[in-house]
C-alpha positions as CSV (number, residue, x, y, z in Angstrom):
1,X,140.3,231.8,178.9
2,X,143.6,232.8,180.0
3,X,145.7,230.6,181.1
4,X,148.6,231.8,183.4
5,X,152.2,231.0,182.9
6,X,154.3,230.4,186.0
7,X,158.3,230.1,187.0
8,X,159.5,228.1,190.3
9,X,161.5,229.8,192.8
10,X,164.7,227.1,192.0
11,X,166.6,228.0,195.9
12,X,163.1,227.0,197.6
13,X,162.9,223.7,195.1
14,X,166.2,223.0,196.2
15,X,165.4,223.7,199.4
16,X,161.9,221.3,199.0
17,X,164.2,218.6,197.5
18,X,166.8,218.4,200.2
19,X,163.8,218.8,203.5
20,X,162.1,215.5,202.0
21,X,165.3,213.3,201.9
22,X,166.6,214.5,205.4
23,X,162.8,213.4,206.0
24,X,163.5,210.3,204.5
25,X,166.9,210.0,206.0
26,X,165.3,210.1,209.2
27,X,162.4,208.4,208.1
28,X,164.8,204.6,208.4
29,X,166.4,205.4,211.3
30,X,163.4,205.7,212.9
31,X,161.7,202.7,210.5
32,X,165.4,200.2,212.0
33,X,164.2,201.4,216.0
34,X,160.4,200.1,215.0
35,X,162.2,196.8,213.8
36,X,163.6,196.0,217.3
37,X,162.1,197.9,219.7
38,X,159.2,196.5,222.2
39,X,155.7,195.9,221.4
40,X,155.2,199.7,224.1
41,X,158.1,201.3,222.1
42,X,156.9,200.7,218.4
43,X,153.8,202.9,219.7
44,X,155.7,206.1,221.0
45,X,158.0,205.8,217.7
46,X,155.0,205.5,215.7
47,X,153.2,208.5,217.0
48,X,156.8,210.5,216.7
49,X,157.4,209.3,213.4
50,X,153.8,210.3,211.9
51,X,155.1,213.5,213.3
52,X,157.4,213.0,211.6
53,X,156.6,211.9,208.0
54,X,153.9,214.8,208.6
55,X,156.1,217.5,208.9
56,X,159.0,216.2,206.4
57,X,156.5,215.7,203.3
58,X,154.3,218.8,204.2
59,X,157.1,221.6,205.2
60,X,158.9,220.0,201.4
61,X,155.4,220.5,199.7
62,X,154.2,223.9,201.2
63,X,157.8,225.1,200.4
64,X,157.3,223.5,196.8
65,X,154.4,225.4,196.4
66,X,155.8,228.7,197.9
67,X,158.7,228.3,195.4
68,X,155.7,228.8,192.4
69,X,156.1,232.1,190.6
70,X,153.3,233.4,189.2
71,X,152.1,236.8,187.6
72,X,149.5,237.6,189.7
73,X,149.4,237.9,193.8
74,X,149.0,235.0,196.2
75,X,147.4,234.3,199.8
76,X,147.2,231.7,201.6
77,X,143.8,230.4,204.1
78,X,145.3,229.6,207.3
79,X,142.8,226.9,208.1
80,X,143.0,225.1,204.9
81,X,147.3,225.0,205.3
82,X,146.8,223.9,208.7
83,X,144.3,221.1,207.3
84,X,146.7,220.5,205.0
85,X,149.5,218.4,207.4
86,X,146.9,216.1,208.8
87,X,146.3,213.2,205.8
88,X,150.2,213.4,205.9
89,X,149.8,212.5,209.2
90,X,147.7,210.2,209.3
91,X,149.5,208.3,206.3
92,X,152.9,208.3,207.6
93,X,151.5,206.9,211.1
94,X,149.9,204.3,209.6
95,X,152.8,203.4,207.1
96,X,154.6,203.0,209.4
97,X,152.4,201.0,212.1
98,X,151.8,198.9,209.2
99,X,155.6,198.4,208.3
100,X,156.4,197.4,211.5
101,X,153.7,194.5,211.9
102,X,156.2,192.4,214.0
103,X,155.0,189.3,211.5
104,X,155.8,190.8,208.2
105,X,153.0,190.0,205.7
106,X,152.7,190.2,202.4
107,X,150.1,192.7,201.6
108,X,151.7,195.2,204.1
109,X,154.5,196.9,201.5
110,X,151.9,197.2,198.6
111,X,148.7,198.3,201.2
112,X,151.2,201.0,202.8
113,X,151.9,202.1,199.6
114,X,148.4,203.0,198.2
115,X,147.8,204.7,202.0
116,X,151.2,206.8,201.7
117,X,150.5,207.7,198.2
118,X,146.4,209.0,198.1
119,X,147.7,211.5,202.0
120,X,150.0,213.2,200.0
121,X,147.9,213.7,197.1
122,X,144.9,214.3,199.8
123,X,147.6,216.5,200.9
124,X,148.6,218.2,198.0
125,X,145.0,219.0,197.4
126,X,144.3,220.5,200.2
127,X,147.5,222.5,199.9
128,X,146.2,223.7,196.3
129,X,143.3,224.5,197.7
130,X,144.6,227.1,200.5
131,X,146.0,229.1,197.3
132,X,143.3,232.4,197.5
133,X,143.8,234.4,193.8
134,X,142.2,235.7,190.7
135,X,142.3,232.6,188.7
136,X,140.5,229.6,189.3
137,X,142.3,226.1,189.6
138,X,141.9,223.8,186.2
139,X,142.9,220.0,186.2
140,X,144.3,217.3,183.6
141,X,143.0,214.4,185.1
142,X,145.2,212.6,183.3
143,X,148.6,214.4,184.2
144,X,147.4,214.0,188.1
145,X,146.4,210.6,187.6
146,X,150.0,210.0,186.4
147,X,151.2,211.6,188.9
148,X,148.9,209.2,191.4
149,X,150.7,206.1,189.8
150,X,154.0,207.1,190.0
151,X,153.4,208.4,193.2
152,X,152.5,205.3,193.9
153,X,155.4,203.5,192.7
154,X,158.0,205.4,193.9
155,X,156.5,205.0,197.6
156,X,156.0,200.9,197.3
157,X,159.9,201.2,196.2
158,X,160.3,203.3,198.8
159,X,158.9,201.4,201.2
160,X,160.5,198.8,200.1
161,X,163.6,200.1,201.4
162,X,161.9,201.4,204.8
163,X,160.7,197.8,205.4
164,X,164.4,196.7,205.3
165,X,166.1,199.2,206.8
166,X,167.8,197.3,209.6
167,X,169.7,195.7,206.8
168,X,170.4,199.1,204.4
169,X,171.0,201.3,207.7
170,X,174.4,199.2,207.9
171,X,176.4,201.1,205.0
172,X,175.7,204.5,205.2
173,X,176.3,204.8,201.1
174,X,173.3,202.6,200.9
175,X,170.4,204.3,203.7
176,X,172.1,207.5,201.9
177,X,170.9,206.2,198.8
178,X,168.0,205.3,199.7
179,X,166.9,208.2,201.3
180,X,167.5,210.6,198.2
181,X,165.6,207.7,196.3
182,X,162.4,208.1,198.9
183,X,162.8,211.9,199.1
184,X,162.6,212.2,195.0
185,X,159.7,209.8,195.1
186,X,157.7,212.3,197.4
187,X,158.7,214.9,195.4
188,X,157.7,213.8,192.5
189,X,154.1,213.5,193.6
190,X,153.9,217.1,193.8
191,X,155.5,218.5,190.9
192,X,153.8,216.0,188.9
193,X,151.2,216.9,190.6
194,X,151.6,220.5,190.4
195,X,152.4,220.2,186.7
196,X,149.0,218.6,185.9
197,X,147.1,221.8,186.9
198,X,146.9,225.3,184.6
199,X,145.9,228.5,186.3
200,X,143.4,230.0,185.0
201,X,143.0,233.8,185.7
202,X,139.5,235.2,186.6
203,X,139.6,238.6,188.4
204,X,136.5,237.1,190.2
205,X,137.8,234.5,192.1
206,X,139.3,235.6,194.9
207,X,137.9,234.9,198.1
208,X,140.5,237.9,199.9
209,X,140.5,235.9,203.5
210,X,144.1,234.4,203.0
211,X,147.4,236.4,204.6
212,X,149.4,238.2,202.1
213,X,153.2,237.3,202.6
214,X,156.5,237.6,200.8
215,X,156.5,233.7,199.6
216,X,160.5,233.7,199.2
217,X,161.2,234.9,202.6
218,X,158.7,232.3,203.6
219,X,159.7,230.2,202.2
220,X,162.9,230.7,203.5
221,X,161.5,230.2,206.6
222,X,159.3,227.3,206.0
223,X,162.4,225.4,205.0
224,X,164.4,226.5,208.0
225,X,161.7,225.2,211.0
226,X,161.5,221.9,208.9
227,X,165.3,221.6,209.1
228,X,165.3,222.7,213.2
229,X,162.5,220.2,213.7
230,X,163.4,217.4,212.2
231,X,167.1,217.6,213.5
232,X,165.2,217.6,217.0
233,X,163.3,214.1,216.0
234,X,166.6,213.2,214.6
235,X,168.2,213.6,217.5
236,X,165.2,212.0,219.7
237,X,165.0,209.0,217.6
238,X,169.3,208.8,217.8
239,X,168.7,209.5,222.0
240,X,165.9,206.2,222.4
241,X,168.4,205.1,219.1
242,X,171.1,204.9,222.0
243,X,169.1,204.0,224.8
244,X,167.8,200.7,223.2
245,X,170.6,199.5,221.1
246,X,172.9,199.7,224.4
247,X,170.4,197.1,226.2
248,X,170.8,194.8,222.7
249,X,174.5,195.8,221.2
250,X,176.0,193.1,224.2
251,X,173.7,190.1,222.9
252,X,173.9,191.6,219.0
253,X,177.9,191.6,218.7
254,X,177.9,188.5,220.7
255,X,175.6,186.9,218.4
256,X,177.8,188.5,215.1
257,X,181.4,186.6,216.7
258,X,179.2,183.4,217.5
259,X,178.4,183.4,213.7
260,X,181.7,184.8,212.6
261,X,183.5,182.4,214.8
262,X,184.9,178.9,212.6
263,X,184.4,177.0,215.7
264,X,181.8,175.8,217.5
265,X,180.1,177.7,220.0
266,X,176.9,176.5,221.8
267,X,175.2,178.5,224.8
268,X,173.1,176.9,226.9
269,X,171.1,177.7,229.9
270,X,172.1,176.1,233.8
271,X,169.6,173.2,233.1
272,X,171.3,172.0,229.9
273,X,168.9,173.6,227.3
274,X,170.7,175.1,224.2
275,X,170.3,178.7,223.6
276,X,172.9,179.8,221.2
277,X,174.0,177.8,217.8
278,X,175.9,179.4,215.5
279,X,177.3,177.9,212.2
280,X,179.9,176.9,213.7
281,X,178.2,174.1,215.2
282,X,175.9,173.5,212.6
283,X,178.7,172.2,210.6
284,X,180.5,170.5,212.7
285,X,177.0,168.2,214.5
286,X,175.3,168.3,211.4
287,X,172.1,170.6,213.2
288,X,170.4,173.1,211.4
289,X,169.7,176.2,214.3
290,X,166.4,176.2,213.5
291,X,166.0,172.0,215.1
292,X,168.1,171.7,217.9
293,X,167.6,175.3,219.6
294,X,165.6,174.7,222.4
295,X,167.0,170.7,222.8
296,X,169.2,169.1,224.8
297,X,173.1,169.6,224.8
298,X,173.2,165.8,225.7
299,X,171.8,166.0,221.6
300,X,175.8,166.2,221.2
301,X,177.2,164.4,224.0
302,X,178.0,160.8,223.7
303,X,176.3,158.8,226.4
304,X,179.5,157.0,227.6
305,X,180.6,160.3,229.0
306,X,176.8,161.8,230.0
307,X,178.7,161.3,233.4
308,X,181.9,163.0,232.6
309,X,180.1,166.0,231.3
310,X,177.5,166.8,234.3
311,X,180.8,166.0,236.5
312,X,182.9,169.3,234.5
313,X,180.1,171.5,234.6
314,X,178.8,171.1,237.9
315,X,182.4,171.8,239.1
316,X,182.6,174.1,237.4
317,X,179.0,175.7,238.4
318,X,180.3,175.3,242.1
319,X,183.7,177.1,241.8
320,X,184.0,180.2,242.8
321,X,187.4,181.1,241.8
322,X,187.9,179.7,237.9
323,X,191.2,180.9,237.8
324,X,192.7,177.5,238.0
325,X,190.1,175.7,236.6
326,X,190.8,173.2,233.6
327,X,188.7,175.3,230.8
328,X,190.9,173.3,228.1
329,X,189.1,170.0,228.2
330,X,189.6,167.4,225.6
331,X,186.5,164.5,225.3
332,X,184.2,163.4,222.3
333,X,180.9,164.7,220.3
334,X,178.8,163.1,218.0
335,X,177.6,164.1,215.1
336,X,173.6,164.2,213.6
337,X,174.5,161.0,211.7
338,X,175.8,159.0,214.8
339,X,179.2,159.6,213.9
340,X,181.7,160.6,217.1
341,X,184.7,161.8,216.8
342,X,187.6,164.3,218.7
343,X,186.6,167.4,220.6
344,X,188.2,169.7,222.5
345,X,186.2,172.2,224.6
346,X,186.9,175.6,226.3
347,X,184.0,176.2,228.8
348,X,182.7,179.4,230.4
349,X,180.2,180.6,231.8
350,X,178.0,183.7,232.7
351,X,174.7,185.4,234.8
352,X,172.2,187.2,233.8
353,X,169.7,188.4,236.4
354,X,169.6,185.2,238.5
355,X,170.0,182.7,235.3
356,X,173.4,181.1,234.3
357,X,174.6,181.1,231.4
358,X,177.1,178.4,230.0
359,X,179.2,178.7,227.0
360,X,181.7,175.7,224.9
361,X,183.4,177.1,222.3
362,X,184.4,173.4,220.5
363,X,186.5,172.7,217.9
364,X,187.0,169.4,216.0
365,X,190.8,168.0,216.6
366,X,190.6,165.4,214.4
367,X,193.4,166.2,211.8
368,X,194.9,166.9,214.5
369,X,195.3,163.5,216.0
370,X,195.8,161.8,214.0
371,X,199.1,164.1,213.5
372,X,200.0,163.2,216.7
373,X,199.7,160.0,216.1
374,X,201.7,160.3,213.0
375,X,204.7,161.9,214.9
376,X,204.1,158.9,217.5
377,X,204.6,156.3,215.2
378,X,208.1,158.3,213.6
379,X,209.3,158.7,217.4
380,X,207.9,155.0,218.8
381,X,208.3,153.6,215.8
382,X,210.3,151.7,213.5
383,X,210.6,153.8,209.9
384,X,211.8,150.3,207.9
385,X,209.4,147.8,209.8
386,X,206.7,149.7,211.5
387,X,207.7,147.8,214.7
388,X,208.5,149.7,217.8
389,X,211.6,151.3,218.2
390,X,213.8,150.8,221.5
391,X,212.1,154.0,222.5
392,X,209.0,152.7,222.7
393,X,210.5,149.2,223.7
394,X,211.8,150.6,226.6
395,X,209.0,152.0,227.5
396,X,206.7,149.0,227.4
397,X,209.9,147.1,229.8
398,X,209.3,150.0,232.0
399,X,205.6,149.5,232.9
400,X,205.9,145.6,233.0
401,X,208.2,145.8,235.5
402,X,205.9,147.4,237.6
403,X,203.3,145.0,237.1
404,X,205.4,142.4,237.3
405,X,206.1,143.4,240.7
406,X,202.9,144.3,242.2
407,X,201.6,141.5,240.4
408,X,204.9,139.3,241.7
409,X,204.2,137.9,237.7
410,X,207.8,136.6,235.8
411,X,208.4,137.7,232.1
412,X,211.2,137.4,229.4
413,X,213.6,139.4,227.3
414,X,215.1,137.6,224.3
415,X,217.5,139.4,222.6
416,X,217.7,138.3,218.4
417,X,220.7,138.8,216.4
418,X,221.1,137.6,212.3
419,X,223.4,135.2,211.8
420,X,225.0,135.9,208.1
421,X,222.9,139.3,207.3
422,X,226.1,141.6,206.9
423,X,226.9,138.9,204.1
424,X,223.5,139.8,202.7
425,X,224.1,143.3,202.8
426,X,228.1,142.7,201.4
427,X,227.0,141.1,198.7
428,X,223.8,141.8,197.4
429,X,223.5,145.5,198.8
430,X,221.5,147.7,201.5
431,X,217.8,147.5,199.5
432,X,218.3,143.8,199.5
433,X,219.1,144.0,202.8
434,X,216.5,146.1,204.0
435,X,214.0,144.1,202.1
436,X,215.0,141.1,204.0
437,X,214.4,142.2,207.5
438,X,210.9,143.2,206.1
439,X,210.4,139.4,205.6
440,X,211.7,138.8,208.8
441,X,209.8,140.5,211.2
442,X,206.7,139.8,209.2
443,X,207.5,135.8,209.8
444,X,208.1,136.2,213.6
445,X,205.4,139.2,214.5
446,X,202.4,136.5,213.8
447,X,203.5,134.6,216.9
448,X,203.3,137.4,219.0
449,X,200.6,137.0,222.2
450,X,198.4,140.5,222.6
451,X,200.6,142.0,225.2
452,X,203.7,141.3,224.0
453,X,206.2,143.4,222.0
454,X,208.6,143.5,219.4
455,X,210.7,145.6,218.7
456,X,213.4,146.4,216.4
457,X,216.4,148.5,217.7
458,X,219.3,148.8,214.9
459,X,220.2,147.0,212.2
460,X,219.6,143.3,212.3
461,X,218.9,143.5,216.5
462,X,214.9,142.6,217.8
463,X,214.2,142.9,220.8
464,X,211.3,140.5,222.5
465,X,208.8,141.2,225.6
466,X,206.6,138.1,226.4
467,X,204.6,138.7,229.4
468,X,203.4,136.4,231.6
469,X,205.7,133.7,230.8
470,X,208.1,131.0,232.6
471,X,211.0,129.3,231.7
472,X,209.3,126.3,229.5
473,X,206.9,128.7,227.7
474,X,210.1,130.7,227.2
475,X,211.9,127.8,225.4
476,X,209.8,127.3,223.1
477,X,208.9,130.1,222.1
478,X,212.2,130.2,221.6
479,X,212.5,126.8,219.2
480,X,209.5,127.9,217.2
481,X,211.4,131.3,216.0
482,X,214.5,128.9,215.2
483,X,212.2,127.4,213.0
484,X,210.7,130.4,212.0
485,X,214.0,130.6,209.7
486,X,214.9,127.3,208.2
487,X,213.0,127.9,205.1
488,X,214.9,130.5,203.1
489,X,213.4,133.8,202.2
490,X,213.0,134.7,198.9
491,X,214.3,138.2,197.8
492,X,213.3,139.5,193.7
493,X,214.0,136.2,192.9
494,X,217.5,134.7,195.1
495,X,217.1,132.9,198.2
496,X,219.0,134.1,200.6
497,X,219.5,131.7,204.5
498,X,219.7,133.5,207.8
499,X,219.3,132.0,211.2
500,X,219.3,133.5,214.3
501,X,221.7,134.3,217.7
502,X,219.1,134.5,221.2
503,X,220.0,136.1,224.5
504,X,217.2,135.2,227.1
505,X,217.3,136.8,230.4
506,X,214.3,135.9,233.0
507,X,212.8,138.2,235.0
508,X,213.1,138.7,238.2
509,X,216.1,135.8,237.8
510,X,218.3,137.7,235.2
511,X,217.8,141.4,237.1
512,X,214.9,143.3,238.0
513,X,215.2,146.8,236.5
514,X,215.6,147.7,232.3
515,X,218.9,148.3,232.3
516,X,220.1,144.6,233.8
517,X,217.2,142.5,232.0
518,X,218.4,143.8,228.7
519,X,222.0,143.9,229.1
520,X,222.4,140.3,230.6
521,X,219.7,139.4,226.8
522,X,222.6,140.6,225.1
523,X,225.2,138.6,227.2
524,X,223.5,135.7,226.8
525,X,222.9,136.4,222.9
526,X,227.0,137.3,223.0
527,X,227.3,133.3,224.4
528,X,225.5,131.8,221.3
529,X,227.7,134.4,219.0
530,X,230.5,132.6,220.1
531,X,229.3,128.7,220.3
532,X,228.2,128.5,217.1
533,X,225.2,130.8,216.5
534,X,222.0,129.9,215.8
535,X,220.7,128.6,219.1
536,X,219.3,130.6,222.0
537,X,221.0,130.9,226.1
538,X,219.4,131.6,229.6
539,X,221.1,134.3,231.5
540,X,222.6,133.1,234.2
541,X,224.2,134.8,237.4
542,X,227.7,135.8,236.9
543,X,227.9,135.2,233.2
544,X,229.9,138.2,231.9
545,X,231.3,138.9,228.1
546,X,234.9,137.9,228.8
547,X,233.7,135.0,230.4
548,X,234.5,131.1,228.9
549,X,232.8,129.1,231.7
550,X,228.9,130.6,230.7
551,X,226.6,128.5,233.3
552,X,223.3,129.4,231.3
553,X,221.1,127.4,230.0
554,X,221.6,127.0,226.1
555,X,220.2,125.4,223.0
556,X,222.3,125.5,219.9
557,X,221.3,123.8,216.6
558,X,223.2,122.0,213.5
């Protein structure tokens, strides 16, 4: 028994590998289309893919056979060569069908790998039987079994990549690497199968019905034809992909955009059903996307703002020209745990066919509100005592004037100055003086009504705004203020005795505007200072700083 030695035309071997890789590369793009196309489109793509994989695998196999250089003449049975492509077509079509199942069962990859590797081996065996020569084939079955196992494993890994082609296709280097791996998997099955064959010389073993060809030229020709056919299929797949992507590109981009946004983005149908919910919305409101899509937008809108929400949305949808519509609004949201927080909402809308959609871009403005409150404190509050400053006092006085005029009400302004405060500062220092002012503020603040105001306007001067009061009630309050200073104020173990001088102006008798009322309270205060301090005085018409004959009502205490 004479065993024939053989060699390979390595240029054809390289071409066979390249054909396999190119076929796998096209298959990856085709598989990605299968994962996103419609059921009708999937059937057409499976048919196209079965032809693509069949042609690619068969071409690789046939070129690999033509690369074989035997020391005898070899012809090929045309019928068996043509028939050998059928297992590749069937295996490719069934594999693509299983891989593209929408429900993606776990068994699809191992079963597909088995069918695909069996199809390749069947094609290989038929292709080998198509060889007509004065020799017969003697298989080393353990080598053939090894080829089957290696083929199954590489096919399994390749199909796992194919099943995840939508993910791996996003990176061209990853996609190319996957195609190379899948191509080499197919190539290994062929060349390990070839290694399992021994050619035994037998002059009587020749059918003589085959076609004698120049294997090198035929190998190059098949390679060119395979690349050409695969290129046409690749263009066809690319065109299908462009047509499909154009229809879903906007949705994919929109989805990617809203998922990457830090702000919450919610899209609802016109009836209020949530159709889009990004990760920002999950972080802000606490609801996972799977639990809230399809639910009502009112799930994140507090009941107290339902009416306002409906009004704003209705107004927006009914406005043909929304350029002047206030798209940015501040309102309140409610989280999954029931907590409410301030939000800023930007609204937009669009139509697809006859269906209207509304989008909300939502931002949590809790920090901003806190910062605004802090800034407001800096602007409107005294930094030493925390009381309102002159700015806030003036605003509240202006508001009080409007209400008093509308309702024909009285109110009083009290201008308080501490007697002997300068001596405390001079003797003990400004730090002790500041602490004294803080203690004074605490003593006199506690009797104010809800709508009354106490402000520190500088140094040891304070202004009171007593709402809805008359002269008798104001007198009682002034007397109480003076009584607050009967007990010494202890600062750092030292007792300090101070007393108040208070000037009072009543609306409307002492004036009907803010500037006049404050000035006249100051005039009344000056009178107290000039007449012994520690008391209060009501301003009366005609009193001036340089007038020594005051007619105001006053109380001076020893």
